[in-house]
C-alpha positions in Angstrom: 63.9 68.9 82.7 61.3 69.8 85.7 63.2 73.0 86.6 63.0 74.1 82.9 59.4 73.7 82.9 58.7 75.5 86.0 60.8 78.4 84.8 59.2 78.6 81.6 55.7 78.4 83.1 56.7 81.1 85.7 58.7 83.3 83.2 54.8 83.7 81.1 52.9 84.7 84.3 52.1 88.3 84.8 52.5 89.8 88.0 49.2 91.3 89.2 50.8 94.3 90.2 53.0 96.8 88.7 56.6 96.9 89.7 56.4 100.5 90.0 53.4 100.6 92.0 55.1 98.0 94.2 58.5 100.4 94.3 56.1 103.4 95.3 54.5 101.1 98.0 58.3 100.2 99.0 59.2 103.6 99.4 56.1 104.8 101.6 57.6 102.4 103.9 61.0 103.5 104.6 63.0 103.5 107.1 63.1 99.6 107.1 64.7 97.4 109.9 64.0 93.6 110.9 65.2 92.9 114.2 63.7 93.9 117.8 64.3 96.6 120.2 64.0 96.2 124.0 64.6 98.4 127.0 67.0 97.0 129.7 68.6 98.0 132.9 72.2 98.3 133.1 74.7 99.1 135.7 77.2 101.8 135.0 80.9 101.9 135.8 81.0 104.6 138.6 81.6 102.8 141.9 79.1 105.1 144.1 76.4 105.5 141.7 73.2 105.4 143.8 71.3 104.0 141.4 73.2 101.0 140.8 73.8 100.5 144.6 70.0 100.5 145.1 69.2 97.8 142.2 67.7 100.3 140.0 70.2 100.7 137.6 70.2 102.6 134.6 67.7 102.3 131.4 69.2 101.4 127.9 67.8 100.4 124.7 68.9 97.2 122.5 68.5 96.4 118.9 68.9 92.6 118.6 69.2 91.6 115.0 70.8 88.4 113.2 73.7 89.0 111.0 75.5 86.3 109.1 73.8 83.4 111.2 74.7 84.9 114.6 72.3 87.2 116.8 73.8 90.5 117.6 72.8 93.6 119.9 73.7 97.2 119.6 73.0 100.2 121.8 70.3 102.5 120.8 70.6 106.1 121.6 67.5 107.4 123.5 66.6 109.9 120.6 66.7 107.6 117.7 64.5 104.7 119.4 60.8 106.3 117.7 62.7 106.1 114.4 63.7 102.6 115.0 60.3 101.8 116.2 58.8 103.1 112.9 61.4 101.0 111.0 60.6 97.8 112.8 57.1 98.4 111.9 57.9 99.1 108.3 59.9 96.1 108.2 57.1 93.8 109.4 54.4 95.1 107.0 57.0 94.7 104.2 57.4 91.0 105.3 53.4 90.5 105.5 53.4 91.9 101.8 55.9 89.8 100.4 54.4 86.7 102.1 50.8 88.1 100.3 52.7 88.7 96.9 54.2 85.0 97.1 51.0 83.4 97.9 49.4 85.3 95.0 52.2 84.2 92.6 51.6 80.7 93.5 47.8 81.3 93.0 48.6 82.7 89.5 50.7 80.0 88.7 47.9 77.4 89.4 45.6 79.4 87.2 47.6 79.6 84.1 48.2 76.0 84.7 44.7 75.1 84.0 
């Protein structure tokens, strides 16, 4: 009974923002990604590499993300790093916006109950 009442009340609440406006806002956040980007130093496969022998190794970028509950890492080509940084920033903005919308929905629910 409680779930039914909750669903009924929530269905009567009007969102404060037009869904089309949210979709336009979302389109402005493209590209999107969730995860992290890190620069690491890795050895190469060449046995006589001066950088590896000296301990400097070679720079590489890794994108780390969760997939099916497991942590994954992928190498990122250098030319894709700026795009991926932008996607990660946009993903963080989207997460903040979703939190705001959830809090707003709860507040509107409480106002409707009074």
